[in-house]
C-alpha positions in Angstrom: 50.6 -21.0 -45.3 52.0 -24.4 -47.8 55.3 -25.3 -47.7 57.0 -24.5 -50.9 60.4 -25.5 -51.3 61.1 -25.0 -55.4 59.7 -22.6 -57.9 60.9 -21.1 -60.9 60.7 -17.9 -62.0 61.8 -15.1 -64.4 64.4 -12.5 -63.6 64.7 -8.7 -65.4 67.1 -6.5 -64.7 66.2 -3.8 -66.1 67.3 -2.0 -69.4 69.2 1.0 -69.5 67.9 4.5 -70.6 69.1 5.6 -74.2 71.1 8.2 -74.1 69.8 11.7 -75.8 70.7 13.5 -78.7 69.7 17.3 -78.7 71.4 20.7 -79.0 71.3 24.0 -76.8 70.4 27.2 -78.7 73.1 29.4 -78.5 74.6 32.0 -81.0 77.5 31.4 -82.8 77.6 27.7 -81.9 77.7 24.7 -84.6 74.4 23.2 -83.8 73.6 24.8 -81.1 76.4 22.8 -79.8 75.7 19.4 -78.3 74.2 18.6 -75.0 72.5 15.4 -75.1 72.8 13.2 -71.6 73.4 9.8 -70.6 70.7 7.2 -70.0 70.4 6.0 -66.6 71.6 2.4 -65.4 68.8 -0.3 -65.3 68.1 -2.1 -61.7 69.5 -4.9 -60.9 67.5 -8.2 -58.9 68.9 -8.9 -55.9 68.2 -11.8 -53.7 68.5 -11.2 -50.1 68.4 -14.4 -47.6 65.8 -13.3 -44.3 65.0 -15.7 -41.1 61.6 -14.5 -41.8 61.0 -16.5 -44.6 60.3 -19.9 -44.2 59.0 -20.9 -47.7 58.8 -19.9 -51.3 55.3 -20.2 -51.8 54.7 -16.7 -52.9 56.3 -16.9 -55.8 53.7 -19.6 -57.1 52.0 -16.5 -57.9 54.6 -14.0 -58.4 56.6 -15.6 -61.7 58.4 -12.8 -62.6 61.1 -10.4 -60.9 61.3 -7.2 -62.7 63.0 -4.9 -61.8 62.8 -0.7 -62.8 63.9 0.5 -66.3 66.9 3.0 -66.5 65.4 6.7 -67.6 66.5 8.4 -71.2 69.1 11.5 -70.7 67.7 14.7 -71.1 69.0 18.1 -72.3 71.4 20.3 -70.8 73.5 16.9 -70.3 71.5 15.9 -67.7 71.8 11.7 -66.3 68.8 10.0 -66.8 67.8 8.6 -63.4 68.8 5.0 -62.4 66.1 2.3 -62.0 65.5 1.2 -58.5 66.6 -2.3 -57.9 64.3 -4.9 -57.0 64.9 -6.4 -53.7 63.8 -9.5 -53.2 63.1 -11.7 -49.5 64.0 -15.2 -49.4 64.3 -17.7 -46.9 67.8 -18.9 -45.7 69.0 -21.3 -47.4 67.7 -20.5 -50.7 69.7 -21.7 -54.0 69.0 -19.9 -57.2 70.2 -22.5 -60.1 70.1 -21.3 -63.8 68.8 -23.3 -66.8 72.1 -25.4 -67.4 71.9 -26.7 -63.5 74.8 -24.0 -62.4 74.6 -22.4 -59.1 73.9 -18.3 -59.4 73.5 -18.2 -55.5 73.5 -19.7 -52.6 72.2 -17.6 -49.4 73.0 -19.4 -46.4 73.3 -16.8 -43.7 71.0 -13.8 -42.8 71.2 -10.6 -44.7 73.4 -12.2 -47.4 72.6 -10.4 -50.3 73.7 -11.9 -54.1 72.9 -10.1 -57.6 71.1 -12.2 -59.7 70.2 -10.0 -63.0 72.6 -7.3 -63.8 70.7 -4.1 -65.3 71.8 -3.0 -68.3 74.3 0.6 -69.1 72.5 3.6 -70.0 73.7 4.8 -73.9 75.8 7.7 -73.5 74.1 11.1 -74.8 75.8 12.8 -78.3 77.5 15.2 -75.9 79.7 12.4 -75.0 81.1 11.9 -78.2 82.4 15.6 -78.8 86.1 15.3 -80.4 88.3 17.6 -82.2 87.1 15.7 -85.3 83.8 15.9 -83.9 81.9 18.9 -83.0 78.3 18.6 -83.8 77.4 14.4 -83.0 74.2 13.7 -84.0 73.8 10.6 -83.1 73.2 8.7 -78.7 73.9 4.8 -77.7 70.9 3.2 -76.8 70.9 1.5 -73.5 71.7 -2.2 -72.9 69.3 -4.2 -72.2 69.1 -6.2 -68.9 70.0 -9.9 -68.4 66.7 -11.4 -68.9 66.4 -15.0 -68.2 64.5 -18.4 -65.5 65.8 -19.6 -62.8 64.8 -22.4 -60.1 64.8 -21.4 -56.4 65.3 -24.1 -54.1 64.7 -24.4 -50.4 67.4 -26.1 -48.5 66.8 -25.8 -44.9 69.6 -25.7 -42.8 69.8 -27.5 -39.6 72.7 -29.1 -37.0 70.7 -32.2 -37.8 68.6 -34.2 -39.9 66.8 -37.0 -38.8 66.1 -39.8 -41.4 64.3 -43.3 -40.9 61.7 -45.2 -42.7 57.9 -43.9 -42.2 56.5 -44.7 -38.6 60.2 -44.4 -37.1 59.6 -42.3 -34.5 61.2 -39.2 -36.0 58.3 -37.0 -35.3 57.6 -38.1 -31.9 61.7 -37.6 -31.1 61.2 -34.0 -32.3 58.3 -33.1 -30.1 59.4 -34.6 -27.2 62.9 -33.2 -27.3 62.1 -29.3 -28.5 59.6 -27.1 -29.2 58.3 -28.4 -32.3 54.8 -29.7 -32.4 54.0 -31.9 -35.7 51.6 -34.7 -36.0 52.0 -37.7 -34.7 50.3 -40.6 -35.6 49.9 -44.6 -35.9 49.9 -44.6 -39.8 52.7 -44.0 -42.6 53.8 -40.4 -43.6 52.5 -38.7 -41.1 54.9 -35.8 -41.7 54.3 -34.3 -45.1 56.8 -31.4 -45.0 59.7 -31.2 -43.5 59.3 -29.7 -39.3 61.9 -28.0 -37.9 62.9 -28.0 -34.2 65.2 -26.4 -32.0 66.2 -29.3 -29.1 67.8 -27.9 -25.6 71.1 -29.8 -24.9 71.5 -28.6 -21.6 71.0 -24.7 -20.8 74.3 -23.5 -22.5 73.5 -25.4 -26.4 70.7 -25.9 -28.4 70.4 -27.8 -32.1 67.9 -26.9 -34.7 67.0 -30.6 -36.0 65.1 -30.9 -39.3 62.4 -34.1 -39.5 62.6 -35.1 -42.8 59.2 -37.3 -44.3 59.9 -41.0 -44.5 62.0 -42.6 -46.7 61.2 -45.6 -48.7 62.5 -47.9 -51.0 62.5 -45.9 -54.2 62.3 -42.8 -52.7 65.1 -41.1 -55.0 63.6 -41.9 -58.1 59.9 -40.5 -57.0 58.3 -43.1 -55.1 56.7 -42.3 -51.7 56.8 -38.6 -49.9 60.3 -38.1 -49.2 62.1 -37.7 -52.5 60.1 -34.4 -52.6 62.7 -33.1 -49.2 65.7 -35.3 -49.9 67.5 -31.7 -50.4 67.0 -30.5 -47.6 69.4 -32.8 -45.5 71.8 -32.2 -47.5 72.9 -29.0 -45.6 72.6 -30.7 -42.0 75.9 -31.0 -40.2 75.1 -34.6 -38.8 72.6 -37.4 -40.0 70.5 -38.9 -36.9 68.9 -42.1 -37.9 66.2 -43.5 -36.5 65.3 -47.4 -36.8 61.9 -49.2 -35.4 62.4 -51.8 -33.0 59.4 -53.7 -34.2 60.7 -53.6 -37.8 60.9 -56.8 -38.9 64.1 -56.4 -40.2 66.4 -53.3 -38.6 69.7 -54.4 -40.5 67.6 -53.7 -43.7 65.9 -50.9 -42.7 69.3 -49.1 -42.0 70.6 -50.6 -45.2 67.5 -49.1 -47.1 67.3 -45.6 -46.5 71.7 -45.5 -46.5 70.6 -46.6 -49.7 67.8 -43.9 -51.0 71.2 -41.1 -49.7 73.4 -42.2 -51.5 71.4 -42.5 -55.0 70.5 -38.9 -54.0 74.1 -37.9 -53.8 76.4 -39.9 -52.4 78.4 -37.7 -50.3 75.9 -37.7 -47.9 76.9 -40.9 -46.7 80.3 -39.7 -46.0 78.2 -36.9 -43.1 78.9 -37.6 -39.7 76.2 -40.2 -38.6 74.4 -41.7 -35.3 71.9 -44.4 -35.5 68.9 -44.8 -32.8 67.3 -47.9 -32.5 64.0 -46.2 -31.5 60.3 -47.3 -29.6 62.6 -49.5 -26.7 60.2 -49.4 -23.9 58.5 -52.0 -24.4 61.1 -54.5 -25.3 63.5 -56.5 -22.3 67.1 -55.8 -22.5 68.3 -59.2 -24.5 65.8 -58.5 -26.7 67.1 -55.1 -27.2 71.0 -56.4 -27.0 69.9 -58.6 -30.0 68.6 -55.7 -32.4 71.7 -54.1 -31.5 74.2 -56.7 -32.5 72.1 -57.3 -35.4 72.4 -53.9 -36.6 76.1 -53.9 -35.8 77.0 -56.0 -38.2 75.7 -53.0 -41.5 76.5 -50.3 -39.5 80.6 -48.5 -39.7 82.3 -49.4 -36.7 83.2 -45.8 -36.4 79.4 -45.0 -35.6 77.8 -44.2 -32.9 74.7 -47.1 -32.1 72.3 -46.4 -29.5 68.6 -47.6 -28.2 65.8 -44.9 -26.9 63.0 -44.3 -26.5 61.2 -41.1 -27.0 58.2 -42.3 -25.2 59.4 -43.4 -22.3 62.6 -40.9 -22.3 64.6 -43.6 -22.3 68.4 -42.8 -23.7 67.7 -39.4 -24.9 70.0 -37.5 -22.8 73.4 -39.4 -23.8 71.7 -39.5 -27.2 71.8 -35.5 -27.6 75.0 -35.2 -26.1 76.6 -37.4 -28.9 74.9 -35.8 -31.3 76.3 -32.2 -29.9 79.9 -33.5 -29.4 79.5 -34.8 -33.2 77.8 -31.8 -34.7 80.5 -29.5 -33.1 83.5 -31.7 -34.7 81.7 -31.1 -37.7 81.4 -27.7 -37.5 85.0 -27.3 -36.9 85.9 -29.1 -39.9 83.7 -27.3 -42.1 85.4 -24.1 -40.8 88.6 -25.0 -41.3 88.0 -26.5 -45.1 86.6 -23.1 -46.2 89.2 -20.9 -44.1 91.6 -23.1 -46.6 90.0 -23.1 -49.3 89.7 -18.6 -48.9 93.1 -19.2 -48.6 93.8 -20.1 -52.2 94.9 -18.2 -55.1 91.8 -16.8 -57.5 92.9 -16.7 -61.0 90.5 -14.4 -63.2 90.3 -14.2 -67.2 92.3 -11.3 -68.5 89.8 -8.2 -69.5 91.4 -9.1 -73.1 89.3 -12.0 -74.0 86.5 -9.9 -73.7 87.2 -8.4 -77.2 87.7 -11.0 -79.2 85.9 -12.1 -81.8 85.6 -14.2 -84.6 84.5 -14.2 -88.7 82.8 -16.7 -90.5 81.0 -16.7 -93.9 77.6 -17.4 -93.8 76.0 -18.3 -97.5 76.4 -14.5 -99.1 77.3 -12.7 -96.0 79.1 -12.5 -93.0 78.8 -13.1 -89.2 80.6 -11.3 -86.8 80.6 -12.8 -83.1 82.3 -11.3 -80.1 80.8 -10.1 -76.8 82.5 -6.6 -76.9 81.5 -5.9 -80.6 78.3 -6.9 -80.1 77.3 -4.8 -76.9 78.4 -2.0 -79.1 76.1 -2.7 -81.8 73.3 -3.4 -79.3 74.0 0.1 -78.3 74.1 1.7 -81.8 70.7 3.1 -83.9 71.0 1.7 -87.1 68.7 3.9 -88.1 71.2 7.0 -87.9 74.1 6.5 -90.4 76.4 8.5 -88.1 75.7 6.5 -85.8 76.3 3.4 -88.0 79.5 5.1 -89.3 81.2 5.6 -85.3 80.3 1.2 -85.4 82.1 1.0 -88.6 85.3 2.4 -87.1 85.2 0.6 -84.1 85.3 -2.7 -86.5 88.4 -0.8 -88.1 89.9 -0.1 -85.0 89.7 -4.0 -83.6 90.5 -5.2 -86.9 87.3 -6.7 -88.0 87.4 -5.0 -91.0 90.7 -6.2 -92.2 89.7 -9.6 -91.7 86.9 -9.3 -93.6 88.5 -8.3 -96.1 90.7 -11.2 -95.9 88.0 -13.2 -96.7 86.4 -11.6 -99.4 84.1 -9.4 -98.5 82.8 -7.3 -101.6 81.2 -3.7 -100.7 77.6 -4.2 -100.6 77.7 -7.4 -98.9 75.4 -7.8 -95.8 77.7 -8.6 -91.9 75.8 -9.7 -89.5 76.5 -8.8 -86.3 75.8 -12.7 -84.2 72.8 -12.8 -86.4 70.7 -9.9 -84.9 71.8 -6.8 -86.4 73.5 -5.4 -89.1 75.4 -3.3 -92.0 76.3 -3.0 -95.4 80.5 -3.1 -96.2 
């Protein structure tokens, strides 16, 4: 299966079912007595993180995720059937991003769920509107439309350690030697075309998940080479293990090049715990290794551990892996402490009254009314039914909208638009 880590899909929650307008056939009851049932709620679209998924490839051909519609109400006050939710499995580490770039959901744990789009509420049947002054209502509500929009799904691997380095730095060889992964290995650049995951057993009790990110070159963050397509996968790793080829012409420059690309992609990556390892030292004498390490130490921060290893010959790997384990533990503990501190902060929510705000603006020969609550009432109104329209006028009267229209000089017969979609005559 091809590795796909970013796709765009259209999300469509189910529309709510329409309410029913009907009257029961009963002697001596006005119009037979209203008995129209409410419509069912539309289904939600729900994403579920699953460890059994490892790619977004299925969405290359499934470009629309649509939940079931709510069914309309029926007579004898029977409620319409609710639409079934659409539950979609995605890989652990999937992020749902809206068109404006904001994160809708970030699924980081197996089984974690997120409602991406909410189904519409079912409309009320005419039995719902019976009152002392309205004993035989001849109207019902339409169901609310379900939420519909396009999102981008991005897969960001969740690993303890991210392997980074220039092409041929030895990342694939390191992963093959220390883990159960079997990445392609060859003596030419870009042998790794997709990120590889490998579980590394540090000792009998501790294992770490490593992610081998395809080689970065200068300008990768701007789209050069292959690594730019996979830089996002380094964002979730607890620790960065930076491998540098001992046979590179300038090991210090090699280190600075990769660090520059990480900074260009996301500056906070430079704050991530890092360990640097000089690789392929099996053919070098001790003096040459010391010279290369001294050159690296001039550009590597003092607090960053620096090792000389050979994955081919197994030199220095044990000490390096224990260092990585200790660093990952410390990083995870700090992250957990930050999460607990964040959860302890008070959460302030907007008052529900804010939903009832509205505005009235003059627009040419008419007026436009905007507001979340009144627009929802308008969407539920059957404008071909005069009683339903009169109910909408009554709601506008109670909310003070009619008074504001009069204050702004509306004349009888003028058109009042509700967010440029529906309209009534004043």
